[in-house]
C-alpha positions in Angstrom: -3.7 12.4 -11.3 -3.1 13.5 -7.7 -6.2 15.8 -8.0 -8.3 12.9 -9.2 -7.4 10.9 -6.1 -8.2 13.9 -3.8 -11.5 14.5 -5.5 -12.5 10.8 -5.3 -11.6 10.7 -1.6 -13.4 13.9 -0.7 -16.6 12.9 -2.6 -16.7 9.4 -1.2 -16.1 10.4 2.4 -18.5 13.4 2.2 -21.3 11.2 0.9 -20.8 8.4 3.4 -20.2 10.7 6.4 -23.8 11.9 6.4 -25.1 8.5 7.6 -21.9 6.7 8.8 -20.2 6.1 12.1 -16.7 7.8 12.1 -13.7 6.1 13.6 -9.9 5.8 13.6 -7.8 2.9 12.2 -4.1 1.9 12.4 -2.0 -1.2 12.1 0.8 -3.2 10.6 1.6 -3.5 6.9 3.9 -6.3 5.8 4.6 -6.0 2.1 7.0 -7.3 -0.5 7.4 -7.6 -4.3 9.0 -10.0 -6.6 11.8 -9.8 -9.2 12.2 -12.0 -12.2 14.7 -14.8 -11.7 15.4 -13.8 -8.1 14.7 -15.7 -4.8 16.2 -13.4 -2.2 13.3 -10.9 -2.0 12.2 -10.2 1.6 9.2 -8.4 3.1 9.4 -5.1 5.0 7.2 -4.4 8.0 5.8 -0.8 8.1 2.5 0.7 9.2 -0.7 2.4 8.2 -3.0 4.9 10.1 -6.0 7.2 9.3 -9.7 7.7 9.7 -12.6 5.4 8.7 -16.3 5.6 8.3 -18.7 2.6 8.7 -22.2 2.6 7.3 -24.6 -0.4 7.8 -26.6 -1.4 4.8 -28.8 -4.1 6.3 -28.9 -7.9 6.0 -25.4 -8.1 7.4 -23.8 -5.9 4.8 -21.8 -2.7 5.5 -19.5 -0.4 3.6 -16.5 1.2 5.3 -14.3 3.6 3.3 -11.2 5.0 4.9 -8.5 7.7 4.3 -5.1 6.4 5.4 -1.4 7.0 5.1 0.2 3.6 4.3 3.9 2.7 3.7 4.7 -0.2 1.4 8.1 -1.6 0.6 10.4 -4.6 -0.1 13.9 -5.7 0.5 15.3 -7.0 -2.8 18.7 -8.1 -1.7 21.7 -7.3 -4.0 20.3 -7.1 -7.5 23.1 -4.9 -8.9 25.9 -6.7 -10.8 28.6 -4.4 -9.5 27.1 -2.5 -6.6 28.6 -4.7 -3.8 25.5 -3.8 -1.9 24.3 -5.6 1.2 20.6 -4.7 0.8 18.5 -3.0 -1.9 15.3 -1.5 -0.4 12.2 0.1 -1.9 9.8 2.0 0.4 6.9 4.2 -0.6 4.3 6.1 1.4 0.8 6.5 -0.1 -2.3 8.5 0.8 -4.8 5.8 0.2 -8.6 5.4 -0.1 -9.7 1.8 0.5 -13.4 1.0 0.4 -14.2 -2.1 2.4 -17.4 -4.0 1.5 -18.3 -6.3 4.4 -20.7 -9.1 5.1 -21.3 -10.8 8.4 -24.0 -11.7 10.9 -24.7 -9.6 14.0 -24.3 -11.9 17.0 -25.0 -9.1 19.4 -21.7 -9.2 21.4 -19.6 -9.6 18.3 -19.9 -9.7 14.5 -17.5 -11.8 12.4 -17.3 -10.6 8.8 -15.7 -11.2 5.4 -14.7 -8.3 3.1 -13.3 -7.2 -0.2 -11.5 -3.9 -0.3 -10.6 -2.1 -3.6 -8.3 0.8 -3.1 -6.7 3.7 -4.9 -3.8 5.9 -3.7 -1.2 8.5 -4.5 2.5 8.3 -3.6 3.6 11.2 -1.3 6.9 9.9 0.0 9.7 7.7 -1.2 12.7 6.2 0.6 14.6 3.9 -1.8 18.2 3.0 -1.0 21.1 0.7 -1.6 22.6 -0.1 1.8 26.3 -0.7 1.9 27.0 1.2 -1.4 28.0 4.7 -2.4 25.4 4.5 -5.2 22.5 4.8 -2.8 22.0 8.6 -3.4 22.1 8.2 -7.2 19.6 5.4 -7.1 17.3 7.2 -4.7 17.1 10.2 -7.1 16.4 7.9 -10.1 13.8 5.8 -8.3 11.9 8.9 -7.1 11.5 10.1 -10.7 10.8 6.7 -12.3 8.3 5.3 -9.7 4.6 5.2 -10.6 2.7 7.8 -8.5 -0.8 6.3 -8.7 -1.5 2.9 -7.1 -4.6 0.8 -7.3 -5.5 -2.8 -6.3 -7.7 -4.9 -4.0 -7.6 -6.6 -0.6 -9.5 -9.7 0.6 -9.8 -10.6 4.3 -11.8 -11.2 7.4 -12.4 -9.5 10.7 -14.4 -9.4 13.9 -16.3 -6.5 15.4 -16.7 -6.5 19.2 -19.5 -4.6 21.0 -20.0 -2.5 17.8 -16.9 -0.4 18.5 -13.7 -2.4 18.1 -12.7 -4.0 14.9 -9.7 -6.4 14.3 -9.1 -7.5 10.7 -6.5 -9.1 8.5 -6.2 -9.1 4.8 -4.1 -10.0 1.8 -3.7 -7.1 -0.7 -2.2 -6.8 -4.1 -1.3 -3.7 -6.1 -2.1 -3.8 -9.9 -0.2 -2.1 -12.7 3.5 -1.3 -12.9 5.6 -0.2 -9.9 7.9 1.8 -12.2 7.0 3.8 -15.3 8.7 3.4 -18.7 10.6 6.7 -17.9 13.9 5.9 -16.3 14.6 9.3 -14.7 14.4 13.0 -15.0 16.8 13.1 -18.0 15.4 9.9 -19.5 18.4 7.7 -18.4 19.8 6.4 -15.1 23.3 7.4 -14.3 26.0 5.0 -15.5 26.9 3.8 -12.0 23.4 2.5 -11.4 22.4 1.5 -15.0 22.4 -2.2 -14.3 20.3 -1.8 -11.1 17.9 0.6 -12.8 17.4 -1.8 -15.8 16.7 -4.7 -13.5 14.3 -2.8 -11.4 12.4 -1.3 -14.3 12.0 -4.5 -16.2 11.7 -7.2 -13.5 10.2 -5.8 -10.3 6.5 -6.4 -9.8 4.1 -4.2 -7.8 3.6 -4.5 -4.0 1.6 -7.2 -2.3 1.4 -8.4 1.3 -0.6 -8.6 4.5 -2.3 -5.9 6.5 -3.5 -6.2 10.1 -5.7 -3.4 11.4 -7.3 -2.3 14.6 -10.1 0.2 14.4 -12.3 2.0 16.9 -15.7 3.1 15.7 -17.2 6.0 17.7 
């Protein structure tokens, strides 16, 4: 699956690069998730950064694929029955390929636009922990094996382009599919000390969603 993401990214960027303006992009990602029958879930502020390519299609339309590294996560609070944990955190870093489809009128000095942004990505890093508990190491090992590697979803938002070089945009995004696979670990089971936490996470945690604010410079 990792090779599929790499092939899609390479083919898309190569085809667009021939007639597109390259640029760089970075910004803030504020993401969370939700857990069944829980209200204490909080967002985590992280970041994203990478390269982007903008191609004008005419009549106000443009396509802008990017290749970025983006971290998404959530603070779930204490969801373990016996963990005595202060905070339960999920955090995953993805190599992501978002393809932004824009429309907006060119007003010479600036261009406001609306966009839809489907994306696909592959998890390359994981930092999951139970703060305030000796079970953090065991949970981290379990979560790294049980977490879904491929992500996909869509973002919807708006932005403004100034003097054809600077872009400031904001969007709401939502990942589709499961955050965790049916497999609960390398040996098929979580360890006994985190069994209640692992069961709650596998069954009740939904995938990431949140807000992304980006600043791009188009060369």
